[in-house]
N, C-alpha and C positions, 0 to 999 in steps of 0.2 A: 622323451627328448623328441623336439621335433624334428623330423626329415626335410632334406634338403627339396624343394619342389625339381622336378626332371621333366625336361621336356622332348620328342619327339618330332624332327622334321620330314616330311616324306613329300613324295610326288604320286607315289605307285602303290596299292595294296596287290602282291602277289600271293595269288591260294597255293600250298605247297602239298595239300590236301589230295591224295586218289578219290575218287565219289567211289562209292559202297555199295555195291553190289555181288548178285551171285555170280562164281567162274572168275574171280580176280585171282592173284596169284597168292599160293598158300606155304607158307612153311613146311616139309612134307609131315602129316600125321597130325597137322590142324585140323578142328573140326571146320567144314565149311560155312559160309555165310548163306544163312538160310531166312526169308522172308516168310511168314504166313497172314493173310488175312484175316482177322479178327471182327470185323464190322464193317459193314459198306453203306452206301448212300442209299441204296433201294430200300433195304432191309430195316437197318440201324436209323437211318437219316442223320448218318458222319461213316468217314473211314478211316481205319483204323488198323495199323499191322502191328503185330510184332517180329523182332527179328534177334538172330542170334547168330554170334559168329567169337571167334579165340579174341583173347585179350592183344594177340600179338599178331593179328591181321590187319588188313589195309594201313594206312599210314598209321603209325601207332609209336608209344612211348615203351620202351623196357624199362622196368624198375631192378633194383638189386634182391627182393625176392624170389626174382624169376630162377637166379643160381645160388642164393646163398640161405641158407635156413636163417629164420628170424629177419630175413631183411624187408626192408622198409617196402609197402606197396604203393600205389599211384594217389592215395587218400592224402599221405604225408607230404607231397609235394608243396613246400611253402608259395605261395602263388607269386611272390617277388619273382623268383626261379625261372617263372613261365614267360618273362618277357626280359631278352636279351638280345646285345649285339650279336651280328653274324658274321660270320668269316666264312668264304666260299675258298675250299682248294678243289682248283681244274685239274682232275686223272683222268679226263677222257682219253688221254696220249696213252700211259702207260695201261689202262683198262681195257684197252681195245688191241693191243700187243698181246695180254695176257689176262685171261681172264680171271686167274688169282691173286693179279697184283696188289700186293700189301703197301699202302702211303708208311712210307719211313722218313725217319727224322731228318735225314737229307734232304726229303721234298720239302720240310718247312722252310729249312734255309735256303732253298732255293727261291720259295715262294717270299720269304721275308723280304731277299736281296731284290724284290720288285716291288711289294706292298709295304714294305716295312714291319714293324714285329708284332706280333700276335696280341692284341690289348687283351688285358686283364676280364674275365668276366663274359668273354665269349663263348659264343655255342660254335664249334667250327663244325664245316658244313661239307662233305665228300662227293663232290659231282663228279659219276663214274662214266654218264652217258646212258647208265644200266637203266633209266627210266623209259625209254624207247622201247622197251621191250614188255611194257606191263600190259599190255594186249594180248601179247603171246605168252599165256604163265610158263608154259614150259622152256622155255627159251628165257622167261628171266629168271626162272627158280634154277634152269641149266644143270640138271642134274646127271651126273656120269656115271659112266659103265662101273666106275668103282665106288658107287651111293652115295657120293659126296659132291654136294652143291660147289661150283666154280664160278663164282661173282668176287668180285674185286671188293677190297674194305682195307682199314684201317690195321698198322701192325699193332702188336701190345706196348711196343717201343715207344712209337709214335703217339699212343695214347697217352701212358702213362709221361711223355714230356709235355704234350698241352695243357695234361692237369695240372704236375708239379713245378714244370719250368716256366709257361708260360700264364698259370693258372686260370686257365679257361673252365667254364663250366657244366661245358655239354658238348657231347659230339650225335653227328648227322650223318644220314647216308642216303642215296635212293636207291639202295638195293633192299635187300630183305633181311640184312643185318649187318653191322659195323665191321663183323671178322670179315677177312677175305677166305675164300675156299679153303684155302694151304689151313685153315688156322681150325685144325678141328678139335680141339681143346677150348674155341671160343676166349681164348685167352684177352684179346680186346673187347670184348665185351666184360669179363673179369674185372680187367684193369678198370677198366670205368666204371661199373656199378661198383664195384669195391671201395670208391672213392668219393659214392654221392652223384656223379655226375650224369646230366642230365641225357639220356640216349634216345634218340629221334631215328626210327627205320621208316623204309618206303616212302621218303617225301618225293614231290614232285614238282617238276618245273625248278629243277635248282638254276638251270642253264638262263632263267630269268634274272637272274640277283648278280649284281656286281661283288666282286671280292671283299669290298669292306664295304661300311656304308649304311648297310639294310638292318631291321630290327626285326627279331622275331617275336612273335606273341600267340604262342600254345597254350590250347585248350585239351582239357583232358576229363575223364570223367571218374571222379573222387570215389576208386572200386574200394569198396573196402575187404582187407586181406587177400586183394590182387596181386597179378604177377607182372602187369603192365596192364595200359588203358589205349584203348582208339583215343587216335590223336584229330584235332581239327589245327592245323599252324597255318598262320597267315604270315608275310614277309611284307614290312612298310619300308620301301624303296625307294632312294632317290629320284 
């Protein structure tokens, strides 16, 4: 069966990807980002480095295999799932008052009163404003004396609502995880990944996107047997 032709209209391309370099914020316990020069122009006539980083470092995709035995990895993502309309929920006000702020179903109701019903097939992005701390790794991770990361995110109820009631295909956020700091069981992640949703974390420049109308184009490394993948995420914006 021939698929219908689809077109995407846009005026701007917004890069939602953080540059990769040593010293970026890392989830506690994750391996550091490292680069090693293996060939130089004076010696070999060309420049080449090797690099290593965790699968969940920098702007990245989290996969079901990160939390579930026999879960799918990044090599299993259908190509068509990597291009989708974006919905942006601005949660900067709540996050500024409470670093553990968790987006609720009621927050979606308020958003829909202003912007209309969340369209099926969308990837819903949470703008918390946390990206402004990217160059301050300790502030970005915000590890408290209790040993917990205090960062805003989605509630598990909100994720379930998005995927089941609005037929969203993914979620994303500008913090290091879609779970709010109070969600020590990673229940928001579990709600998303158990339903096969695309999960994007450590996004950049979400404040440059409109609430609706942009299209995400997500690049990933098809790492066989992986739990996630570094990602290059672009938004085609009106």
